[in-house]
N, C-alpha and C positions, 0 to 999 in steps of 0.2 A: 504493499500500498503505498504509495509516493503523496508525501505531503506538500502540499500546493498553496503557497500563500498567495492572495486575490488583491494586488496592490491596489489600493481607490484613495482619492481624497484630494490634496494638492492644495496651493494657494490658488489656483489662476479660477478665471471666472467659470469655468468648466465644472468645478468641485460639485454641484448636484448632479450630474450627467453620470458623473466618474461612478458616486456612490450608487445611482440605481445601475449602472451596468455591472460595476462587481455582486450586484445582490444578484443578475440573472445570471450570471458566470456560476455563484455559487449554489444555485436553485438548479444548474443545469449539469452539472461533474457530474462522472460517471462514478460514481460510489462503490463500485467495484476495484476500481482501480487506485481511486483518487480520495484523499480526505482532501478538503478546503478550508481553509481561515481565511478572512477578512483581514490586511492589514491596514491600517486607518495615518494618512498621514496628513499633517494638519500644523504649520507653524511650527517644524522643526520637531513636533513631538509625532514619535511612533508607536505605536498599539498594535494588540493583534484582541480581535474581536471576539471571545468566547461568551456563549448565553446571555449575550449584554453586555459583560463585564469587558474593561479594557487593560489588557495586560502590557506594560512595558516592554517592548524590543530591544533588547542588548543590540546596539549597531556594532559592536565588534565582531559580533559572527551570525548576527541577524536569528537570534534565537530568543525565547520568552518563557519565563517560568509558570506555570498553572498544575494547582494539586502537587506542588511541592517537586514538581517534574520539570527540568528542560525540556525544550521543544524545539527542534529544528525543520528546516524547511528544505524537501530535494530540489524546489523549482517554484519558478515566480509567475502568475499570468499577470500580464498587465492589463489593468482596466483603469488607469489611472491616466485622463485626457488633459493635455496641455503640460505643463512644467509639474514635476521635475523629470516625468515621462518620456513625454511625447516629444522632447527637445533633445533628450539624449543622456542627461545630467544621470540619473539613476543609474544607468544601465554601467557603468561604470564601477560603482560600489559591487555591485553582482559579479561583474566581472571580476573583480579583485577577491572575492570570495568564493570564486566558480561556481556559482548558483547559477545554472542555466533561468532563462526566461524568454516568454512568449513573443518578445518584437524586433524589431529592425534592434543594432548595434549603437552604441554611442553615436558614432562618427555619423552612418547614413539616416538619423533620428534628427542629429542635428542639423545636418543638409535639408533633410524634406522640412521641418519647421518652420527653417530659414527662407518665407516664399520668396526672395529675390536674390539668393543664391542655389535654391531647387528649382527655380522658371531657367535660370542663366545655365545650369548644367542639363535640364531639358533640352532646351534650346540647341545647345553643342551635340548633342547627343540624335540630332534631327527633328523632334518632337515638334510639334506647335505649340509655341505659347501667347496670351494678348501683347502687344505691345505696352511697356511701361516706364516709369520713371518713380524714383525716388528722394524721400523727404527727408531730411536728418533733424532732430529736436533742433531748435535754435539759428534756424536757416529762414532766410529772408522766401516767404511764398510769392512765387510767378504765378499767377494765374494765367495770364498772357500764353506765354511760354508752357505750359500744361494743356490748354486749349489746341494750340498750335500744332503739337505736336502730339495728343492723344485724342483731339476733338471732346464733343460732349452727344451721351453722358458719357463720364466715366464712375470708375468706383476705386474708392479709398478706403483702406483698409491696415491696419497694422501687419508690420512685418513676420512678426511673430507670432501667434494665437489663432484660437479656433471657433468653431462655434457663432459664426457668424459677430462676435463680438467685437464693435470697436468700427462695422463695418458701413460705408457709407456710399449708397448710387447717385452723383450727384450729376443733378440737369441743369444747371445755370452758375455761372460765371460767380455769383455773388455766395453759393454754397460751399466751395471748396475748401474758402482759407477754415470756416466750423470744422466741415468733414474732416481738415488733416487734423487738425485741435483734438477733437473728438476721438481719434484713431490713437495722438499721444500719450491718451490716457491709458490706454495697453501696452504702448512699446515707443521707443526713441527713434524710429525708424519705418517709414511711413511708406507703403506703395502703391503707386498712382496707374490704376492700368487702363486701356482700352476697354471701351464696351464692347463683349462679342456677345451679338442678338440672333439667339437662337433656339433649337432646347438642350434645355440643359439634361444630365445624363449623370449616372452613379455607377459604377461596375469594381464590388467586391473582386478582390483576389483571394485565392487561399493554394498552400500547399498539400497538398492529399497526398500518400503516401510515395512522397518523393516528386511529382509531379504538380507543378504551377496551373492552378484552374482559375479561369474568372468565370463568377459567377452571372445570372442572368441579369439584365441588364434594368436600372429601375430611372423611368422619366417622373423627369419633378417638375411640379406646375405651382409656384408658388401664389398664393392670393395677395402678396404683400409685392411691394415693388420688386424685391428681389428674393432667394431662399434666405433670410436671415432669422436669429434665434427662435422667433416667435411662430415660423414659419415651420422649421424644423421640430420643435418639442412642445408646441401647444396649439398642435393641428392646423394652422392656417395654411394650410400646401396639402397639394393631393399628389402622390407617389403612388407610382403606377408599375407595377412590376408584373411579367415583361413587359420595357418600354414600347410603347407604339411606334418603334422604325424598324425600316423596310430592312431586309437580310443580310445588305450589303453593307450599313453601319453596322448593323448589331455586330457580325464580324469583325469587322475594322476594329469597331471600339473596344471590345473582348480580343483579339490580339495586341491590338496598341499596349493596353494594359495589361495583357501577358510581359508583353516584352517589358515595360517600365521597371515592372517584379522585379524581370530578372536583372536587366541592364543598371538598376539603380540599386543592388542588392537588397532590396527587401524581406524581409522573414515574416511568419505567422500571417496574422488576419488582417488587410490593407484594403484599402477604398481609393478609387480615384475618380475626380470628378471633372466632367465635359462638359462644353457646349459647343454643337455640332453647329457652323455658322458659313452658308455657301459649300455646303458639302465639306469641309472638314471639320473635323474633331479637333477641338482645340481644349488643352488640359489648361483646369485651373488649379485642381488642387491635389497633392497623395494624403492620404489622412494615413499613418503608419499605426494609431493606437483607436481605430473610429470606433463611432456608440456604441454599443449593446445594449442598449433598454428595450424594452417591449416594443417600444415608436421607431426602434432606428432602421436603416436603411437594410444594413446586414442579414440582420434577425429573418426579413421579410426577401431577401434575394437567397440565404440559405432553403427557405420552406421552398420557394418555388422550385428551390433544385431538386426539391425531396429528401435534403439535409435538416436533420432535427438538431437542435441548439445541443443538445448532447453529444452525435455524432460532429458537431461544425466543433464543439472546445474539446474533444478527444481528438480530432485530427490534428490539432492545431499543437496541441503538447506534445504528442506521440511524435508528430515531424521538426519540434525544435527542441525537446529532453534531450540533453547530451550532446549536441549537435552546435 
């Protein structure tokens, strides 16, 4: 029986989503093979939660004491969205302890979490990304230059962040400064992107028995101006799986997703977001620790593929354990 730590919490705006994801993982673990414990991280404090009680984690060896016995973990399932997991910070800690985990390694996670560097790498690999500019905290905001290069509307977002916190769709020049300042609340660097107008899609990618596979694609139709936090988590969007796109686009998006997974050295359960404009799939974002709440996209795609959550998590653990 392998002891699985399900890491959750964090200090980012995605805290609540992380808690929900961790509970879904715990509920759907294969109990014949794994014993799961939620490990909560918040404000530098790490605790293992057993029957509602918090037990302090010894960070020297990632163990804790319960009923006068010291308990150790064999594996970590990452259900923590945003820092310190999705940006790669915590992975180095587990690498030093030689404890395997379900997500990408530190280097890959840091790259994919940094939207500017990730888009640059994807473009160098030959994938299509939106044209963009970046703005650093303290720099003068030149609205005329932004409009000249990217046009309107455009998207303004924190360079590092998730769940669409701090993201704005800007339609008029006078909105740019406020949108940049809003994004600067979440990060010191802001990404300003060309508006890609088309069908929004999301494709999960997994490794199953050593083979990288794309899940059925989800089409996203937001009731809001774009797929923001409320659209994602408060039911203000329609998510259609499988997506209502033709076979050519379906195969193309799935093939690109698998190529990105391999070429970017992703691992575990990932999700890649696209918008198809003028017959071209543009990559919007790579999620290395995507949401796995009851309302999240990945569980819906797995269901469409005939994969139960127990099978999904079992496969993820099997394909990353001791590798």
